[in-house]
C-alpha positions as a Python dict, from the first residue, in 0.01 Angstrom:
ca = {
    (1, 'X'): (0, 0, 0),
    (2, 'X'): (152, -111, 334),
    (3, 'X'): (527, -68, 364),
    (4, 'X'): (748, -312, 562),
    (5, 'X'): (954, -139, 830),
    (6, 'X'): (1134, -421, 1005),
    (7, 'X'): (852, -630, 1149),
    (8, 'X'): (584, -359, 1137),
    (9, 'X'): (347, -250, 864),
    (10, 'X'): (193, 97, 839),
    (11, 'X'): (-109, 170, 622),
    (12, 'X'): (35, 462, 427),
    (13, 'X'): (-218, 485, 144),
    (14, 'X'): (-428, 744, 325),
    (15, 'X'): (-670, 808, 40),
    (16, 'X'): (-802, 458, 101),
    (17, 'X'): (-787, 478, 479),
    (18, 'X'): (-1125, 479, 658),
    (19, 'X'): (-1239, 776, 865),
    (20, 'X'): (-1259, 597, 1199),
    (21, 'X'): (-947, 573, 1417),
    (22, 'X'): (-1081, 247, 1556),
    (23, 'X'): (-1108, 108, 1206),
    (24, 'X'): (-750, 214, 1131),
    (25, 'X'): (-633, 31, 1444),
    (26, 'X'): (-817, -289, 1360),
    (27, 'X'): (-707, -274, 997),
    (28, 'X'): (-341, -214, 1089),
    (29, 'X'): (-353, -476, 1363),
    (30, 'X'): (-463, -747, 1121),
    (31, 'X'): (-199, -648, 866),
    (32, 'X'): (77, -618, 1125),
    (33, 'X'): (-1, -959, 1276),
    (34, 'X'): (2, -1096, 924),
    (35, 'X'): (354, -956, 879),
    (36, 'X'): (491, -1148, 1179),
    (37, 'X'): (286, -1463, 1137),
    (38, 'X'): (595, -1677, 1085),
    (39, 'X'): (771, -1568, 1403),
    (40, 'X'): (498, -1572, 1665),
    (41, 'X'): (668, -1863, 1844),
    (42, 'X'): (999, -1676, 1880),
    (43, 'X'): (1085, -1429, 2160),
    (44, 'X'): (1117, -1149, 1904),
    (45, 'X'): (782, -1237, 1752),
    (46, 'X'): (608, -1245, 2090),
    (47, 'X'): (763, -909, 2181),
    (48, 'X'): (643, -759, 1851),
    (49, 'X'): (299, -910, 1905),
    (50, 'X'): (280, -762, 2256),
    (51, 'X'): (363, -418, 2116),
    (52, 'X'): (85, -455, 1858),
    (53, 'X'): (-167, -553, 2126),
    (54, 'X'): (-56, -255, 2331),
    (55, 'X'): (-111, -25, 2033),
    (56, 'X'): (-462, -148, 1964),
    (57, 'X'): (-553, -154, 2332),
    (58, 'X'): (-697, -507, 2336),
    (59, 'X'): (-511, -738, 2571),
    (60, 'X'): (-750, -1020, 2488),
    (61, 'X'): (-595, -1037, 2140),
    (62, 'X'): (-294, -1201, 2304),
    (63, 'X'): (-483, -1508, 2422),
    (64, 'X'): (-680, -1524, 2099),
    (65, 'X'): (-377, -1551, 1877),
    (66, 'X'): (-182, -1784, 2109),
    (67, 'X'): (-460, -2043, 2075),
    (68, 'X'): (-360, -2091, 1715),
    (69, 'X'): (-346, -1901, 1391),
    (70, 'X'): (-672, -2039, 1249),
    (71, 'X'): (-868, -1950, 1561),
    (72, 'X'): (-700, -1610, 1561),
    (73, 'X'): (-831, -1524, 1216),
    (74, 'X'): (-1180, -1634, 1314),
    (75, 'X'): (-1162, -1424, 1632),
    (76, 'X'): (-1033, -1119, 1447),
    (77, 'X'): (-1302, -1149, 1181),
    (78, 'X'): (-1578, -1169, 1441),
    (79, 'X'): (-1427, -871, 1622),
    (80, 'X'): (-1426, -661, 1307),
    (81, 'X'): (-1788, -731, 1218),
    (82, 'X'): (-1919, -724, 1574),
    (83, 'X'): (-2286, -611, 1575),
    (84, 'X'): (-2211, -412, 1890),
    (85, 'X'): (-1981, -184, 1694),
    (86, 'X'): (-2188, 69, 1496),
    (87, 'X'): (-1894, 202, 1290),
    (88, 'X'): (-2001, 168, 927),
    (89, 'X'): (-1641, 196, 806),
    (90, 'X'): (-1554, -139, 964),
    (91, 'X'): (-1679, -307, 651),
    (92, 'X'): (-1357, -187, 485),
    (93, 'X'): (-1154, -372, 745),
    (94, 'X'): (-1373, -679, 687),
    (95, 'X'): (-1307, -668, 314),
    (96, 'X'): (-934, -621, 378),
    (97, 'X'): (-932, -935, 592),
    (98, 'X'): (-1092, -1125, 306),
    (99, 'X'): (-815, -999, 78),
    (100, 'X'): (-555, -1132, 321),
    (101, 'X'): (-721, -1471, 345),
    (102, 'X'): (-763, -1497, -32),
    (103, 'X'): (-396, -1414, -77),
    (104, 'X'): (-285, -1728, 106),
    (105, 'X'): (-207, -2035, -101),
    (106, 'X'): (-232, -2410, -65),
    (107, 'X'): (-324, -2566, 265),
    (108, 'X'): (-284, -2240, 456),
    (109, 'X'): (-536, -2075, 226),
    (110, 'X'): (-790, -2350, 285),
    (111, 'X'): (-741, -2334, 660),
    (112, 'X'): (-783, -1958, 665),
    (113, 'X'): (-1094, -1963, 447),
    (114, 'X'): (-1247, -2238, 661),
    (115, 'X'): (-1171, -2038, 976),
    (116, 'X'): (-1396, -1751, 870),
    (117, 'X'): (-1665, -1953, 693),
    (118, 'X'): (-1908, -1955, 985),
    (119, 'X'): (-1858, -1592, 1097),
    (120, 'X'): (-1878, -1482, 733),
    (121, 'X'): (-2210, -1663, 697),
    (122, 'X'): (-2339, -1505, 1017),
    (123, 'X'): (-2223, -1165, 896),
    (124, 'X'): (-2404, -1202, 563),
    (125, 'X'): (-2727, -1303, 736),
    (126, 'X'): (-2712, -1032, 1004),
    (127, 'X'): (-2897, -698, 1000),
    (128, 'X'): (-2554, -536, 984),
    (129, 'X'): (-2487, -695, 645),
    (130, 'X'): (-2827, -576, 524),
    (131, 'X'): (-2713, -226, 612),
    (132, 'X'): (-2369, -246, 454),
    (133, 'X'): (-2428, -455, 145),
    (134, 'X'): (-2687, -422, -126),
    (135, 'X'): (-2903, -734, -156),
    (136, 'X'): (-2749, -834, -486),
    (137, 'X'): (-2391, -786, -363),
    (138, 'X'): (-2477, -989, -53),
    (139, 'X'): (-2621, -1270, -264),
    (140, 'X'): (-2315, -1267, -490),
    (141, 'X'): (-2084, -1311, -192),
    (142, 'X'): (-2305, -1588, -52),
    (143, 'X'): (-2331, -1789, -373),
    (144, 'X'): (-1985, -1742, -520),
    (145, 'X'): (-1778, -1692, -203),
    (146, 'X'): (-1651, -1377, -369),
    (147, 'X'): (-1313, -1254, -244),
    (148, 'X'): (-1211, -928, -406),
    (149, 'X'): (-860, -851, -526),
    (150, 'X'): (-647, -596, -345),
    (151, 'X'): (-600, -367, -644),
    (152, 'X'): (-977, -341, -687),
    (153, 'X'): (-1023, -110, -387),
    (154, 'X'): (-1260, 176, -468),
    (155, 'X'): (-1306, 59, -829),
    (156, 'X'): (-1579, -128, -1004),
    (157, 'X'): (-1522, -500, -980),
    (158, 'X'): (-1615, -750, -1254),
    (159, 'X'): (-1842, -1037, -1151),
    (160, 'X'): (-2045, -1291, -1344),
    (161, 'X'): (-2352, -1214, -1554),
    (162, 'X'): (-2235, -884, -1701),
    (163, 'X'): (-2267, -706, -1366),
    (164, 'X'): (-2007, -523, -1162),
    (165, 'X'): (-1970, -455, -794),
    (166, 'X'): (-1913, -88, -721),
    (167, 'X'): (-1750, 6, -390),
    (168, 'X'): (-1879, 351, -305),
    (169, 'X'): (-1756, 481, 29),
    (170, 'X'): (-1793, 180, 257),
    (171, 'X'): (-2074, 3, 78),
    (172, 'X'): (-2091, -238, -211),
    (173, 'X'): (-2345, -188, -489),
    (174, 'X'): (-2413, -374, -806),
    (175, 'X'): (-2444, -178, -1128),
    (176, 'X'): (-2470, -252, -1497),
    (177, 'X'): (-2141, -311, -1675),
    (178, 'X'): (-2170, 2, -1890),
    (179, 'X'): (-2225, 216, -1584),
    (180, 'X'): (-1933, 46, -1413),
    (181, 'X'): (-1702, 129, -1702),
    (182, 'X'): (-1810, 494, -1701),
    (183, 'X'): (-1766, 526, -1326),
    (184, 'X'): (-1427, 357, -1339),
    (185, 'X'): (-1315, 586, -1622),
    (186, 'X'): (-1400, 898, -1424),
    (187, 'X'): (-1244, 779, -1099),
    (188, 'X'): (-923, 684, -1280),
    (189, 'X'): (-934, 985, -1512),
    (190, 'X'): (-662, 1218, -1628),
    (191, 'X'): (-379, 1154, -1379),
    (192, 'X'): (-173, 1429, -1544),
    (193, 'X'): (-397, 1682, -1376),
    (194, 'X'): (-221, 1682, -1041),
    (195, 'X'): (-469, 1928, -892),
    (196, 'X'): (-764, 1699, -946),
    (197, 'X'): (-848, 1543, -613),
    (198, 'X'): (-968, 1186, -598),
    (199, 'X'): (-1279, 1283, -404),
    (200, 'X'): (-1378, 1528, -677),
    (201, 'X'): (-1347, 1248, -934),
    (202, 'X'): (-1573, 1039, -712),
    (203, 'X'): (-1829, 1319, -707),
    (204, 'X'): (-1803, 1344, -1085),
    (205, 'X'): (-1856, 971, -1112),
    (206, 'X'): (-2176, 997, -909),
    (207, 'X'): (-2297, 1268, -1144),
    (208, 'X'): (-2194, 1080, -1458),
    (209, 'X'): (-2443, 803, -1382),
    (210, 'X'): (-2810, 865, -1299),
    (211, 'X'): (-2854, 794, -928),
    (212, 'X'): (-3151, 566, -969),
    (213, 'X'): (-2975, 362, -1235),
    (214, 'X'): (-2660, 324, -1031),
    (215, 'X'): (-2792, 239, -687),
    (216, 'X'): (-2986, -76, -761),
    (217, 'X'): (-3114, -347, -534),
    (218, 'X'): (-3203, -692, -668),
    (219, 'X'): (-3174, -554, -1023),
    (220, 'X'): (-3460, -305, -964),
    (221, 'X'): (-3399, 68, -999),
    (222, 'X'): (-3508, 256, -688),
    (223, 'X'): (-3782, 516, -717),
    (224, 'X'): (-3845, 810, -485),
    (225, 'X'): (-4102, 606, -295),
    (226, 'X'): (-3837, 342, -232),
    (227, 'X'): (-3630, 602, -51),
    (228, 'X'): (-3889, 606, 225),
    (229, 'X'): (-3884, 226, 241),
    (230, 'X'): (-3507, 183, 217),
    (231, 'X'): (-3363, 492, 380),
    (232, 'X'): (-3080, 278, 512),
    (233, 'X'): (-2970, 210, 154),
    (234, 'X'): (-2894, 577, 97),
    (235, 'X'): (-2785, 703, 434),
    (236, 'X'): (-2429, 574, 437),
    (237, 'X'): (-2384, 700, 81),
    (238, 'X'): (-2513, 1054, 120),
    (239, 'X'): (-2349, 1110, 458),
    (240, 'X'): (-2000, 1026, 331),
    (241, 'X'): (-1785, 1333, 405),
    (242, 'X'): (-1671, 1366, 45),
    (243, 'X'): (-2033, 1359, -77),
    (244, 'X'): (-2125, 1641, 160),
    (245, 'X'): (-1820, 1839, 54),
    (246, 'X'): (-1926, 1790, -306),
    (247, 'X'): (-2275, 1922, -229),
    (248, 'X'): (-2132, 2222, -48),
    (249, 'X'): (-1904, 2291, -342),
    (250, 'X'): (-2219, 2352, -546),
    (251, 'X'): (-2345, 2594, -284),
    (252, 'X'): (-2013, 2780, -273),
    (253, 'X'): (-2121, 3016, -548),
    (254, 'X'): (-2442, 3119, -371),
    (255, 'X'): (-2254, 3406, -211),
    (256, 'X'): (-1907, 3542, -262),
    (257, 'X'): (-1831, 3542, 109),
    (258, 'X'): (-1967, 3197, 198),
    (259, 'X'): (-1743, 3011, 441),
    (260, 'X'): (-1707, 2636, 480),
    (261, 'X'): (-1603, 2449, 792),
    (262, 'X'): (-1404, 2134, 712),
    (263, 'X'): (-1520, 1949, 1021),
    (264, 'X'): (-1784, 1698, 910),
    (265, 'X'): (-2024, 1746, 1200),
    (266, 'X'): (-2003, 2126, 1177),
    (267, 'X'): (-2018, 2175, 802),
    (268, 'X'): (-2231, 2474, 717),
    (269, 'X'): (-2265, 2760, 477),
    (270, 'X'): (-2293, 3108, 629),
    (271, 'X'): (-2456, 3366, 408),
    (272, 'X'): (-2443, 3745, 435),
    (273, 'X'): (-2774, 3737, 623),
    (274, 'X'): (-2609, 3517, 889),
    (275, 'X'): (-2853, 3233, 831),
    (276, 'X'): (-2710, 2884, 797),
    (277, 'X'): (-2758, 2610, 542),
    (278, 'X'): (-2681, 2305, 754),
    (279, 'X'): (-2637, 2046, 483),
    (280, 'X'): (-2557, 1767, 729),
    (281, 'X'): (-2893, 1821, 904),
    (282, 'X'): (-3100, 1749, 594),
    (283, 'X'): (-3283, 1419, 586),
    (284, 'X'): (-3170, 1145, 349),
    (285, 'X'): (-3461, 1216, 117),
    (286, 'X'): (-3386, 1588, 117),
    (287, 'X'): (-3022, 1514, 33),
    (288, 'X'): (-3137, 1292, -252),
    (289, 'X'): (-3351, 1571, -399),
    (290, 'X'): (-3075, 1826, -349),
    (291, 'X'): (-2817, 1614, -533),
    (292, 'X'): (-3060, 1544, -813),
    (293, 'X'): (-3147, 1912, -847),
    (294, 'X'): (-2779, 2003, -870),
    (295, 'X'): (-2732, 1731, -1132),
    (296, 'X'): (-3015, 1859, -1351),
    (297, 'X'): (-2971, 2236, -1327),
    (298, 'X'): (-2698, 2455, -1470),
    (299, 'X'): (-2481, 2664, -1242),
    (300, 'X'): (-2638, 2976, -1391),
    (301, 'X'): (-2989, 2858, -1299),
    (302, 'X'): (-2877, 2778, -946),
    (303, 'X'): (-2690, 3107, -908),
    (304, 'X'): (-2956, 3338, -1045),
    (305, 'X'): (-3251, 3195, -853),
    (306, 'X'): (-3122, 2994, -560),
    (307, 'X'): (-2868, 3253, -448),
    (308, 'X'): (-3114, 3524, -334),
    (309, 'X'): (-3357, 3255, -214),
    (310, 'X'): (-3095, 3086, 8),
    (311, 'X'): (-2961, 3415, 140),
    (312, 'X'): (-3309, 3532, 238),
    (313, 'X'): (-3472, 3220, 376),
    (314, 'X'): (-3190, 2991, 494),
    (315, 'X'): (-3259, 2638, 616),
    (316, 'X'): (-3639, 2664, 628),
    (317, 'X'): (-3644, 2790, 271),
    (318, 'X'): (-3409, 2517, 149),
    (319, 'X'): (-3615, 2241, 312),
    (320, 'X'): (-3933, 2385, 165),
    (321, 'X'): (-3776, 2399, -179),
    (322, 'X'): (-3657, 2037, -148),
    (323, 'X'): (-4005, 1923, -43),
    (324, 'X'): (-4118, 1944, -405),
    (325, 'X'): (-3946, 1612, -480),
    (326, 'X'): (-4023, 1482, -828),
    (327, 'X'): (-4225, 1787, -927),
    (328, 'X'): (-3943, 2013, -1044),
    (329, 'X'): (-4192, 2264, -1189),
    (330, 'X'): (-4349, 2299, -844),
    (331, 'X'): (-4000, 2384, -718),
    (332, 'X'): (-4000, 2673, -962),
    (333, 'X'): (-4338, 2779, -821),
    (334, 'X'): (-4189, 2790, -471),
    (335, 'X'): (-3923, 3028, -597),
    (336, 'X'): (-4198, 3236, -762),
    (337, 'X'): (-4390, 3258, -433),
    (338, 'X'): (-4076, 3373, -252),
    (339, 'X'): (-4024, 3651, -506),
    (340, 'X'): (-4377, 3796, -523),
    (341, 'X'): (-4501, 3766, -163),
    (342, 'X'): (-4392, 3988, 128),
    (343, 'X'): (-4076, 3850, 287),
    (344, 'X'): (-4229, 3821, 636),
    (345, 'X'): (-4518, 3617, 498),
    (346, 'X'): (-4284, 3387, 307),
    (347, 'X'): (-4070, 3332, 617),
    (348, 'X'): (-4381, 3241, 816),
    (349, 'X'): (-4494, 3002, 542),
    (350, 'X'): (-4156, 2827, 518),
    (351, 'X'): (-4120, 2807, 897),
    (352, 'X'): (-4463, 2642, 921),
    (353, 'X'): (-4371, 2394, 652),
    (354, 'X'): (-4045, 2314, 836),
    (355, 'X'): (-4253, 2237, 1147),
    (356, 'X'): (-4461, 1992, 946),
    (357, 'X'): (-4148, 1825, 805),
    (358, 'X'): (-4000, 1793, 1155),
    (359, 'X'): (-4325, 1638, 1278),
    (360, 'X'): (-4316, 1389, 991),
    (361, 'X'): (-3961, 1289, 1075),
    (362, 'X'): (-4052, 1234, 1442),
    (363, 'X'): (-4347, 1002, 1372),
    (364, 'X'): (-4170, 688, 1498),
    (365, 'X'): (-4092, 840, 1839),
    (366, 'X'): (-4441, 993, 1852),
    (367, 'X'): (-4605, 652, 1812),
    (368, 'X'): (-4395, 505, 2093),
    (369, 'X'): (-4464, 795, 2330),
    (370, 'X'): (-4838, 847, 2266),
    (371, 'X'): (-4998, 529, 2133),
    (372, 'X'): (-5066, 202, 2316),
    (373, 'X'): (-4778, -40, 2366),
    (374, 'X'): (-4706, -232, 2048),
    (375, 'X'): (-4886, 17, 1823),
    (376, 'X'): (-4560, 131, 1662),
    (377, 'X'): (-4504, -220, 1528),
    (378, 'X'): (-4834, -236, 1338),
    (379, 'X'): (-4894, 127, 1235),
    (380, 'X'): (-4720, 230, 914),
    (381, 'X'): (-4477, 510, 996),
    (382, 'X'): (-4426, 550, 621),
    (383, 'X'): (-4796, 630, 568),
    (384, 'X'): (-4796, 884, 849),
    (385, 'X'): (-4493, 1058, 701),
    (386, 'X'): (-4645, 1059, 353),
    (387, 'X'): (-4974, 1206, 481),
    (388, 'X'): (-4797, 1483, 670),
    (389, 'X'): (-4575, 1578, 378),
    (390, 'X'): (-4884, 1579, 159),
    (391, 'X'): (-5048, 1825, 401),
    (392, 'X'): (-4740, 2042, 376),
    (393, 'X'): (-4747, 2042, -2),
    (394, 'X'): (-5118, 2130, 2),
    (395, 'X'): (-5030, 2431, 215),
    (396, 'X'): (-4759, 2541, -28),
    (397, 'X'): (-4985, 2482, -329),
    (398, 'X'): (-5256, 2703, -183),
    (399, 'X'): (-5026, 3004, -167),
    (400, 'X'): (-4865, 2919, -501),
    (401, 'X'): (-5208, 2949, -663),
    (402, 'X'): (-5242, 3303, -537),
    (403, 'X'): (-5490, 3234, -253),
    (404, 'X'): (-5306, 3473, -22),
    (405, 'X'): (-5500, 3613, 275),
    (406, 'X'): (-5398, 3947, 425),
    (407, 'X'): (-5301, 3797, 759),
    (408, 'X'): (-5087, 3501, 659),
    (409, 'X'): (-4886, 3470, 985),
    (410, 'X'): (-5211, 3475, 1184),
    (411, 'X'): (-5367, 3204, 969),
    (412, 'X'): (-5053, 2990, 974),
    (413, 'X'): (-5044, 3013, 1352),
    (414, 'X'): (-5372, 2819, 1356),
    (415, 'X'): (-5202, 2527, 1178),
    (416, 'X'): (-5047, 2309, 1449),
    (417, 'X'): (-4789, 2055, 1335),
    (418, 'X'): (-4855, 1838, 1641),
    (419, 'X'): (-5227, 1825, 1556),
    (420, 'X'): (-5144, 1729, 1197),
    (421, 'X'): (-4917, 1452, 1326),
    (422, 'X'): (-5190, 1332, 1563),
    (423, 'X'): (-5447, 1333, 1281),
    (424, 'X'): (-5219, 1146, 1040),
    (425, 'X'): (-5128, 888, 1303),
    (426, 'X'): (-5492, 843, 1405),
    (427, 'X'): (-5601, 806, 1043),
    (428, 'X'): (-5338, 537, 985),
    (429, 'X'): (-5427, 370, 1314),
    (430, 'X'): (-5788, 352, 1193),
    (431, 'X'): (-5680, 67, 966),
    (432, 'X'): (-5630, -139, 1282),
    (433, 'X'): (-5957, -178, 1470),
    (434, 'X'): (-5783, -269, 1795),
    (435, 'X'): (-5648, 87, 1828),
    (436, 'X'): (-5915, 334, 1941),
    (437, 'X'): (-5919, 713, 1959),
    (438, 'X'): (-5949, 712, 2335),
    (439, 'X'): (-5639, 487, 2366),
    (440, 'X'): (-5412, 769, 2250),
    (441, 'X'): (-5246, 979, 2518),
    (442, 'X'): (-5392, 1331, 2546),
    (443, 'X'): (-5732, 1254, 2392),
    (444, 'X'): (-6071, 1308, 2555),
    (445, 'X'): (-6440, 1322, 2467),
    (446, 'X'): (-6639, 1533, 2712),
    (447, 'X'): (-7016, 1583, 2749),
    (448, 'X'): (-7088, 1941, 2856),
    (449, 'X'): (-7396, 2150, 2907),
    (450, 'X'): (-7351, 2454, 2682),
    (451, 'X'): (-7331, 2683, 2984),
    (452, 'X'): (-7030, 2479, 3110),
    (453, 'X'): (-6814, 2545, 2802),
    (454, 'X'): (-6519, 2778, 2890),
    (455, 'X'): (-6493, 3108, 2698),
    (456, 'X'): (-6167, 3006, 2525),
    (457, 'X'): (-6327, 2684, 2397),
    (458, 'X'): (-6634, 2877, 2278),
    (459, 'X'): (-6415, 3105, 2065),
    (460, 'X'): (-6223, 2806, 1929),
    (461, 'X'): (-6549, 2628, 1840),
    (462, 'X'): (-6690, 2936, 1660),
    (463, 'X'): (-6368, 2976, 1460),
    (464, 'X'): (-6363, 2606, 1368),
    (465, 'X'): (-6735, 2603, 1278),
    (466, 'X'): (-6689, 2902, 1045),
    (467, 'X'): (-6365, 2777, 890),
    (468, 'X'): (-6508, 2439, 792),
    (469, 'X'): (-6819, 2587, 632),
    (470, 'X'): (-6621, 2853, 446),
    (471, 'X'): (-6423, 2571, 290),
    (472, 'X'): (-6753, 2411, 182),
    (473, 'X'): (-6812, 2712, -47),
    (474, 'X'): (-7153, 2805, 95),
    (475, 'X'): (-7312, 3126, -30),
    (476, 'X'): (-7257, 3433, 193),
    (477, 'X'): (-7626, 3436, 296),
    (478, 'X'): (-7623, 3064, 373),
    (479, 'X'): (-7298, 3091, 572),
    (480, 'X'): (-7418, 3395, 768),
    (481, 'X'): (-7742, 3218, 869),
    (482, 'X'): (-7553, 2908, 986),
    (483, 'X'): (-7303, 3111, 1187),
    (484, 'X'): (-7579, 3320, 1347),
    (485, 'X'): (-7769, 3009, 1455),
    (486, 'X'): (-7455, 2854, 1605),
    (487, 'X'): (-7361, 3169, 1794),
    (488, 'X'): (-7714, 3198, 1935),
    (489, 'X'): (-7700, 2840, 2065),
    (490, 'X'): (-7377, 2922, 2250),
    (491, 'X'): (-7485, 3265, 2375),
    (492, 'X'): (-7824, 3139, 2499),
    (493, 'X'): (-7670, 2819, 2644),
    (494, 'X'): (-7906, 2598, 2445),
    (495, 'X'): (-7863, 2223, 2484),
    (496, 'X'): (-7536, 2038, 2530),
    (497, 'X'): (-7221, 1952, 2337),
    (498, 'X'): (-6999, 1650, 2300),
    (499, 'X'): (-6645, 1780, 2242),
    (500, 'X'): (-6337, 1584, 2128),
    (501, 'X'): (-6001, 1731, 2228),
    (502, 'X'): (-5635, 1649, 2187),
    (503, 'X'): (-5398, 1800, 2444),
    (504, 'X'): (-5663, 2059, 2523),
    (505, 'X'): (-5727, 2165, 2161),
    (506, 'X'): (-6085, 2136, 2033),
    (507, 'X'): (-6085, 1914, 1723),
    (508, 'X'): (-6450, 1811, 1681),
    (509, 'X'): (-6791, 1863, 1838),
    (510, 'X'): (-7162, 1796, 1792),
    (511, 'X'): (-7459, 1972, 1958),
    (512, 'X'): (-7780, 1815, 2095),
    (513, 'X'): (-8105, 1984, 2198),
    (514, 'X'): (-8418, 1834, 2355),
    (515, 'X'): (-8734, 1890, 2142),
    (516, 'X'): (-9094, 1942, 2263),
    (517, 'X'): (-9208, 1620, 2089),
    (518, 'X'): (-8972, 1411, 2303),
    (519, 'X'): (-8714, 1363, 2031),
    (520, 'X'): (-8358, 1499, 2040),
    (521, 'X'): (-8207, 1727, 1776),
    (522, 'X'): (-7846, 1677, 1660),
    (523, 'X'): (-7664, 1951, 1471),
    (524, 'X'): (-7354, 2167, 1428),
    (525, 'X'): (-7134, 1862, 1366),
    (526, 'X'): (-6784, 1996, 1300),
    (527, 'X'): (-6442, 1830, 1268),
    (528, 'X'): (-6110, 2001, 1204),
    (529, 'X'): (-5963, 1950, 859),
    (530, 'X'): (-5639, 1854, 1032),
    (531, 'X'): (-5800, 1529, 1149),
    (532, 'X'): (-6036, 1463, 856),
    (533, 'X'): (-6028, 1099, 756),
    (534, 'X'): (-5919, 984, 1102),
    (535, 'X'): (-6134, 800, 1356),
    (536, 'X'): (-6200, 1106, 1569),
    (537, 'X'): (-6532, 1189, 1400),
    (538, 'X'): (-6664, 835, 1426),
    (539, 'X'): (-6543, 807, 1786),
    (540, 'X'): (-6725, 1128, 1878),
    (541, 'X'): (-7049, 1027, 1704),
    (542, 'X'): (-7038, 677, 1849),
    (543, 'X'): (-7007, 810, 2204),
    (544, 'X'): (-7272, 1080, 2156),
    (545, 'X'): (-7524, 868, 1966),
    (546, 'X'): (-7496, 576, 2209),
    (547, 'X'): (-7609, 808, 2483),
    (548, 'X'): (-7854, 1039, 2305),
    (549, 'X'): (-8009, 796, 2055),
    (550, 'X'): (-8044, 488, 2272),
    (551, 'X'): (-8415, 524, 2349),
    (552, 'X'): (-8514, 846, 2172),
    (553, 'X'): (-8555, 932, 1805),
    (554, 'X'): (-8281, 1155, 1670),
    (555, 'X'): (-8376, 1445, 1441),
    (556, 'X'): (-8136, 1635, 1216),
    (557, 'X'): (-8125, 1831, 890),
    (558, 'X'): (-7900, 1798, 587),
    (559, 'X'): (-7819, 2047, 309),
    (560, 'X'): (-7997, 1937, -10),
    (561, 'X'): (-7709, 2069, -221),
    (562, 'X'): (-7456, 1826, -74),
    (563, 'X'): (-7527, 1473, -206),
    (564, 'X'): (-7209, 1328, -54),
    (565, 'X'): (-7313, 1445, 291),
    (566, 'X'): (-7662, 1299, 243),
    (567, 'X'): (-7507, 967, 143),
    (568, 'X'): (-7288, 972, 455),
    (569, 'X'): (-7589, 1032, 679),
    (570, 'X'): (-7793, 752, 522),
    (571, 'X'): (-7532, 482, 458),
    (572, 'X'): (-7293, 541, 746),
    (573, 'X'): (-7500, 696, 1023),
    (574, 'X'): (-7831, 527, 943),
    (575, 'X'): (-8052, 833, 902),
    (576, 'X'): (-8374, 836, 702),
    (577, 'X'): (-8415, 1146, 483),
    (578, 'X'): (-8767, 1291, 477),
    (579, 'X'): (-8758, 1480, 146),
    (580, 'X'): (-9115, 1609, 187),
    (581, 'X'): (-9013, 1798, 502),
    (582, 'X'): (-8787, 2091, 416),
    (583, 'X'): (-8635, 2387, 596),
    (584, 'X'): (-8480, 2711, 469),
    (585, 'X'): (-8151, 2832, 621),
    (586, 'X'): (-8048, 3152, 449),
    (587, 'X'): (-8097, 3084, 80),
    (588, 'X'): (-8034, 2709, 115),
    (589, 'X'): (-8286, 2424, 134),
    (590, 'X'): (-8241, 2149, 396),
    (591, 'X'): (-8413, 1809, 430),
    (592, 'X'): (-8526, 1678, 765),
    (593, 'X'): (-8377, 1343, 882),
    (594, 'X'): (-8460, 1100, 1160),
    (595, 'X'): (-8270, 812, 1322),
    (596, 'X'): (-8471, 551, 1512),
    (597, 'X'): (-8375, 458, 1871),
    (598, 'X'): (-8075, 225, 1869),
    (599, 'X'): (-8116, 32, 2193),
    (600, 'X'): (-7938, 12, 2528),
    (601, 'X'): (-7731, 307, 2642),
    (602, 'X'): (-7362, 277, 2713),
    (603, 'X'): (-7212, 511, 2967),
    (604, 'X'): (-6984, 784, 2840),
    (605, 'X'): (-6618, 719, 2906),
    (606, 'X'): (-6497, 912, 3207),
}
């Protein structure tokens, strides 16, 4: 507690002191002014006050306090909770000021409480309060004008209704009374053990209560999905220095020569392979999964399996492992993959997954930079992130199931994280009709005579055509016949193509050929799996069909063994299937289709 040295107070209880020097100054300033409140009108008091203002570096404090004590408290309170100051630890100084005001008695107490009533109300209703206080704690303060007692710092605090406020770091949470008792018991545990650090007891308290049961909002336990919606609720908790030190303590036994840097922004674990586990660079969700994994696994399990894994694959491996989220058994599968596949292939796989994760985490900035103005406010960043992470898990699952091609690095190189991000964003944007494919920066739909297609694009189109049909599980004979026909069309420069690109990469195309009967044939429709489900396919078809099918009948064929594709052609594209007219391609039977002329032609976008 503060000690009186003449007319000055010093905050000596350093285990409760906040991390920020600015916070320490504001906190000490308020307490020191409180200590000389009765002598501000004397020469000695003014001299002491001037020294305090000099220490804190705010000359304007002088005028603020000279206007009167009540106004001074209001000014100081507003200064502490200023929205312009991003320091999360200032909430501690705010709570301390409430302690001071509550400690006053009689008329002075009423005056002081009245002085901060309006700024307190503004603070509670501000976005800053939403960040620093759980909803239930905020509502408790609003309804009951809760002022906490000084001795309750960093303990669970009894409130009405069988609930308790829990001050964890610099944030208030509400938890059930039983949990509060357990947490309090651990924090204030065996004081005879002089080597037990307070921060380690705080880590133990976090582990003694299930995370989702402890961190509650409006009486509802938070699920993993809620993490994506309320990242702000977890960030100030998981990024507390003592939390990170607790996590790193669990990683200390990964290698006998691991070294830890005590500086918060440079904390890292260096393994014998000289790769780094940068705990502080993990996302909030990854930290959540890491803490939960360490809570549920024994040290032996972590040591025997995670030790060689972490030493081999470093940060990319750790992030891949943490991507498994709720599916702990899938996490075991990731370890299995790392042990049975060649190390170079595993590194390439984990590096690719890390690219996808980075793309997911940059979706907000991507929307601002590449989509029309205002799009970021209506497109769900959460959905984009979820789709991308799902793509990443599909990639991991494929290799976990043993589907391991000989040239993994080569295949992974064809997976572009930026294309996946574009596809996920475009798919989500498709829910909003006012956002079109062509509105996105870097997109284009070009109409080209086949002879005009550059060699590099031809190779990309052949590879994409083959890849998509291989995934459709066609028979070898069927696939070979399709590929041969497509190659011949390119080699003999037959017809024309409509090609959709993003930043120069071919993502979709469709081929048209004039027929002797005056009709036009449409075929070879192909769209990258990376953009499946987005509006790129419909945008391409709309542009091409408006031009080719305006005043001429469109002919096409459809594989009789694919009922879903036939349904798409009839219900979505408006084709009529002529089942009495068939065609053999390889060993597969195709039905002929027609689409009647659709009317006036619109010009292709330049």
